[in-house]
N, C-alpha and C positions, 0 to 999 in steps of 0.2 A: 307608573310607578316611576318618580324618581327616582336615580341611582345615586349614590353619595359622591360627592367629590372627594377624592384621595390626593392628599401628597404626601411622594416619595422622594426620599433623602437617603444620605450616608454619610459614611466618610472614606471609605475605602477608592472612591471616582467614580467617576460614570460607567465605569469599563469594568470594574469589579463583578466576577462572575457571581455574588453574593447579591447585589440590587437586582441583576439583571431575573434573577432567581425569583426574589423578591414580586420584582415588577408581574413575571407571569401570574404569580398566584394573585396576587390583588385586581388585575383586571376583571376577573370573576365576580367582584364585591361592585367595582362602583367606575366611575369615568376617572380615570389619573393623569396626575400631573406632575412629570419628576421633574425636578431642580437637584440636581448632584454634584459635587465639586470635581473640576478638569484633572485634578491628579489627588493623589492620598492626602488626607488631613486627620490622620488618626493621632491621637493624643492632643489634638489640640483644645479640647475639652471648651467651654463655653466663649471662646474667643473670635471676637468680630473686627470686621476691616473698618478700621475710619482714615488712616493715612495714603490710600491708595483706592482707584476706582474700581468698582464693583462694574462686571459685563458677565451679559447675559447672551447664552451663542443658541439660536434654534436649532434644534437637531431634530422633530418631527411634530406635526400638528395632525390630525385626522381627529375621525368623529372619536369621540370618547378617550383619547389619549393626546398627552402632548409629552415632552422631553423638552429640555434644556439643560446645557452645560452653565455653571460656574465658576470664576476665578477666584471665589471667596472659600470662605470656611461652610461646615454643616450649619450654623448658626446664619450665616448669613443667606444661605441658600433659602432657608426657614421665614427670613424677615423679607428677600425679594420675591419669593413666590406667592407669599402673601401680599405687598404691597404692588408689585410691579405686575405681576400677572395674574392672578385671583383677582385683585383687588377686594378682599376681605379673608377670613378664614376658610380653611377647606371643614368638611365633616368629620373628616381622619386622618390622623398624620403617622407615618409609619419610616421606623428609619429603619435602614440595614438592608441584606442581611451581613453582619460584619464577620468579617474573616477573625475569628477570637474571641475567646470569654470576655463579658463585662460584667463578669458577677464581681462581688464583696467591694473592695474600694477603688476597682477598677472603673466605677460609675463617674468616678471623678473626674477623672483625666479623658473620659472617652469621646470623643467626637459623634457618634454615634448617637448616644445619649444625651451631650448637649441639646441635638437639635430637639428631639423627644421633650427635655423640660423646655426648651424654647418657646415647645404647642402648648404644653401645658399652661405657661406662661401667659399664653393669648387666651387661655380657654379653648382650646383644641383638645380634643379626645386623639392623646398619643401613645404610642407604643414602640418601644426599640426592640428589635431581632439581633441575637448572635448567634455563632456557630462553636463551639471551643475546638476549631481547627485554622495555626494562624495560617496555612498554607495557601496560597494562592487557587491552586486546582482545590481545594476541600470540597467534599462529597454533599452537599445538600440534597441528596434523595430521597433523607427521612424526615425533612421538615414540612413536607405538604400537611400531612392531617394536622398538625399541631399548632400550627400556623392558622389554617381553616377553624379549626375549633374554637381559639384563642378570639381570633377577628369576628367570628358569628358570635361569639359570646357578648363582645364588648360593642360592638353595631345593635346587637337586641337588648342590653341591657343597661350600656354605657361606665362609665367609670364614678369613681367621687368625686367629689370639686376638688379642684386643686392637685388631681391622684392622676399619675401616666404610670407606665409599666415597663419593666425590664425584664424581657425575655432572654433567657438562656438557653440552649438547645447543648444534650452532649454531643461531641463528634461520633459518627456511626463507626462503633466497634464490633461489627459481628452480627449486634442485634439492633433491632430498634428501640427507644428511650422506651421504657415501660409505662410513662404517663406524666400527667404534668403534676408539679405542686406548687404553693403558694407558699412564697417562701418568705426568710426576712435574709437582708443583707449582713454576709458572714462577715466577722470581725478580723481585717488582716491587714498587712500596709508592707510594702516594698522598702527593702534594704538596698538603696542603689549602692554600685561602686561606678566610680567614673574612670574608666581604663585609659590611662595616660600615653599619649605618642608623640612623634615628631615627623612633620612633613620633610618632603625632600628638600626643601627651603631652611629646613630649622628649625620651622617654627611650631611651638606645641598646640596638639590636640586633643579629644576628649571623646571618647566613645560611652553612651549610658548603658550600661549591664546593672544586673541585681538578681534580687533573690525573693521570689514572692514568702515573706512569713505568714503562715496561718496562727491565729490564735483563738479559735472558735471551735468549739468541740460537739456544740449543739447539731443535732439532727433536724432541727428545722431550715437550716441556714441553705444559700443558693450554691454555696461551694459542695456543702453535702449534697444535694441531688444530684448535682453533675457528675459527683463522683461515683454515685449511686445509678448511674443512667436515667434520671426523671430529668424532665425540663422544667428549670427554674422559674419563676414568675413572682418578681418582687414588685409590690406596689410604692413607688415613692414621691415625692414632694420636692418641689425646690423651695419650700419655707425651711432655713437653715437654721432658725429660732432653739436655742435647748431650751424648751419649756422647760426641763424637771428643774433647770439650775436658777428659775429666776426666784421663786420663795429664798433658797438661801442666800442670794446676792441681795432681796431687798432686807434681808438682819443684819448686813453690814452696816457699819458706820462712814455714813455719803457726805455728812456735814461737813463743808468747805469754809 
């Protein structure tokens, strides 16, 4: 039986405990190729490198497993993996496990999920995994059962065309998650504040801070699921078209 080719990346860097955990889980399911950033790339979104050279460093090549470091973004890692290493698409792309939630509006900023969306654009079955714990020493001991179930389902049944999955797992707080819920993305936004400071040379600089403003009371959202100790699975797409607005806009007077 031919084992599926699985590409793994992340945005927390090749050394993050989250990606090491994901690698250990995914090696049960297929032959694994890891291409991950050499440094943290959180908040990079769908950025690509166009003004400087991209480099790959080989870490491991053995039967059923390869590992490379890239000096680019998570999306760079996916593109390079497909074009320079695999010379084609993998059967499955998984990104993470991210240290911190990518629920709600965070999916837009996330380098973890940008890699997933890049895979979906290429027609690859793709899933992003995050745990709602921002600590570098986050506890991932409770994730295996849920990731195993999600991967098994997707490998067996596939995903709808042009769709990928954003999976957020609650932080371990005394008890394992209650189960898995298919959710929608919660409506929320970040209310940013820039903390202005002055360096020893008298130059101004700023630190981004802010508050997560939750606007959604529904019990079918990813944020609700996390808050109620469920694993949240949100199907997402890269088509940004506001389809519901097309009819309204067609009623405007567009004559010039």
